[in-house]
C-alpha positions as CSV (number, residue, x, y, z in Angstrom):
1,M,35.8,-19.2,42.7
2,N,31.9,-19.9,43.1
3,S,31.3,-16.1,43.4
4,L,33.4,-15.6,40.2
5,R,31.5,-18.3,38.5
6,H,28.0,-16.6,39.3
7,R,29.0,-13.0,38.0
8,H,30.5,-14.2,34.9
9,P,26.9,-15.5,33.8
10,S,25.3,-12.3,34.9
11,V,27.8,-9.8,33.1
12,L,27.4,-11.8,29.9
13,G,23.5,-12.1,30.4
14,L,23.1,-8.2,30.4
15,P,24.2,-7.6,26.8
16,V,22.3,-10.7,25.6
17,L,19.3,-9.6,27.2
18,A,19.9,-6.1,25.9
19,L,20.4,-7.7,22.3
20,L,17.3,-9.8,22.6
21,I,15.1,-6.7,23.9
22,T,16.5,-4.7,20.8
23,A,15.7,-7.6,18.3
24,A,12.2,-7.9,19.7
25,G,11.6,-4.3,19.5
26,C,12.6,-4.3,15.9
27,S,10.5,-7.2,14.8
28,S,7.0,-6.7,13.6
29,A,4.5,-8.8,15.2
30,D,1.6,-7.7,13.4
31,D,2.5,-8.6,9.8
32,S,2.3,-5.2,8.6
33,A,2.3,-4.9,4.9
34,S,5.0,-2.6,3.3
35,A,4.6,-0.3,0.0
36,A,7.3,1.8,-1.5
37,V,6.1,5.3,-1.1
38,P,5.7,7.5,-4.5
39,S,7.8,10.8,-5.0
40,P,5.7,13.0,-7.1
41,G,5.8,16.6,-7.7
42,A,4.0,18.7,-5.5
43,K,0.7,19.4,-7.5
44,V,0.3,15.6,-7.4
45,T,1.2,15.3,-3.8
46,G,-1.4,17.8,-2.9
47,L,-4.0,15.6,-4.9
48,C,-2.7,12.3,-3.1
49,R,-2.9,14.1,0.4
50,N,-6.7,15.1,-0.7
51,L,-7.4,11.6,-1.8
52,N,-6.1,10.0,1.7
53,K,-8.3,12.3,3.3
54,V,-11.5,10.8,1.7
55,L,-10.5,7.2,1.3
56,P,-12.9,4.7,2.8
57,S,-12.3,2.9,6.3
58,E,-13.2,-0.4,4.6
59,V,-12.5,-1.4,1.4
60,D,-14.0,-4.9,0.0
61,G,-15.1,-5.4,3.8
62,Q,-11.7,-4.9,5.1
63,G,-11.0,-2.2,7.4
64,R,-8.0,0.2,7.0
65,R,-4.3,-1.1,7.8
66,D,-2.1,1.3,6.1
67,P,1.2,0.1,5.1
68,E,4.8,0.9,6.5
69,P,6.2,3.3,6.0
70,A,3.3,5.6,7.0
71,S,2.7,8.1,4.1
72,A,-0.2,10.2,3.1
73,L,0.3,8.7,-0.3
74,T,0.0,5.0,0.6
75,A,-3.0,3.1,2.2
76,G,-4.1,-0.3,2.9
77,W,-7.0,-2.5,4.1
78,G,-7.2,-5.8,5.1
79,N,-4.6,-8.7,5.8
80,A,-3.3,-9.8,3.2
81,A,-3.5,-6.0,2.3
82,I,-5.1,-4.4,-0.7
83,I,-2.5,-1.5,-1.2
84,L,-3.1,1.9,-2.6
85,R,-0.3,4.0,-3.8
86,C,-0.9,7.5,-5.2
87,G,1.3,9.5,-7.3
88,V,2.9,6.3,-9.1
89,V,4.8,7.1,-12.4
90,R,2.5,6.1,-15.3
91,P,3.2,2.7,-16.4
92,A,4.7,1.8,-19.7
93,K,1.8,-0.5,-20.3
94,M,-0.4,2.4,-21.0
95,N,1.5,2.9,-24.2
96,D,0.0,-0.6,-25.3
97,P,-3.2,-0.4,-27.4
98,E,-3.9,-4.0,-26.5
99,A,-3.7,-3.3,-22.8
100,D,-6.7,-4.5,-20.7
101,G,-8.7,-1.9,-19.0
102,V,-11.7,-1.4,-17.2
103,E,-14.1,1.3,-16.1
104,V,-15.6,0.9,-12.5
105,N,-18.1,3.8,-11.3
106,G,-16.7,6.5,-13.8
107,V,-13.0,5.6,-13.0
108,G,-10.7,4.0,-15.6
109,W,-8.4,1.4,-14.8
110,L,-5.6,-0.2,-16.3
111,L,-5.4,-3.8,-15.5
112,Q,-2.4,-5.9,-15.0
113,K,-2.0,-9.4,-13.8
114,E,1.0,-10.0,-12.0
115,D,3.1,-13.1,-12.2
116,D,2.3,-14.0,-8.4
117,G,-1.3,-13.9,-9.3
118,S,-2.1,-10.7,-7.7
119,F,-3.7,-7.7,-9.8
120,R,-2.5,-3.9,-10.3
121,F,-5.1,-1.3,-11.3
122,T,-3.9,1.9,-12.2
123,T,-6.0,5.0,-12.9
124,T,-6.4,6.4,-16.4
125,L,-6.9,9.8,-17.6
126,R,-6.7,11.4,-14.0
127,R,-4.6,14.1,-13.4
128,A,-2.5,11.8,-10.9
129,Y,-2.1,8.1,-11.5
130,V,-3.2,5.9,-8.5
131,E,-2.2,2.3,-8.4
132,V,-4.4,-0.6,-6.5
133,T,-2.7,-3.8,-5.8
134,I,-5.1,-6.8,-4.8
135,P,-3.1,-9.8,-3.7
136,K,-3.9,-13.2,-5.2
137,D,-5.9,-14.3,-2.3
138,R,-8.2,-11.2,-2.3
139,T,-9.1,-11.3,-6.0
140,G,-12.2,-13.6,-5.8
141,D,-14.3,-10.6,-5.5
142,G,-13.3,-9.0,-8.6
143,M,-14.1,-5.4,-8.9
144,A,-15.1,-5.0,-5.2
145,P,-12.2,-2.9,-4.3
146,L,-12.5,-0.8,-6.9
147,V,-16.1,-0.1,-6.7
148,D,-15.4,1.0,-2.8
149,L,-12.5,3.3,-4.0
150,A,-14.4,4.9,-7.0
151,K,-16.2,7.7,-5.2
152,A,-12.9,8.8,-3.3
153,V,-10.9,8.8,-6.6
154,K,-13.5,10.7,-8.3
155,K,-13.8,13.2,-5.7
156,A,-10.0,13.8,-5.1
157,I,-8.3,13.1,-8.5
158,P,-9.9,15.2,-10.9
159,A,-10.3,13.8,-14.6
160,G,-7.5,14.7,-17.1
161,I,-4.2,14.0,-18.1
162,A,-1.5,13.7,-15.2
163,D,1.4,15.9,-15.2
């Protein structure tokens, strides 16, 4: 009976151990940010891939940490992450003549304050819409992320009207 008692826990222990290993493998230890990947047409996707190639390695003093799932259409910096998504749909707020906008180093942006205190900026008058979300705890430096991103946006996304 003792030998059965010793075998029983080990038989039950293997499935439990396998379950724990599987659960640990699926969990995220690095608190990676996530971002919905846009699904634009082929022309805009090409522009976004070009943008991804010229994005800076640092934004607002934060190193690049791309969100999940990995995509050439998204990028991130820091933790809490500043998130860039390229190829987003034109925001309806752009139809509002009272909407807030800013120009930073030759790139126009629609400014939207979110309910959670974060800010969302979307490029205007470019052939692809680029959205940058700045979390609430990173908004103290104002336009610094947009300053850091302006050169890459101007280089990769030509001025004009998005398709």
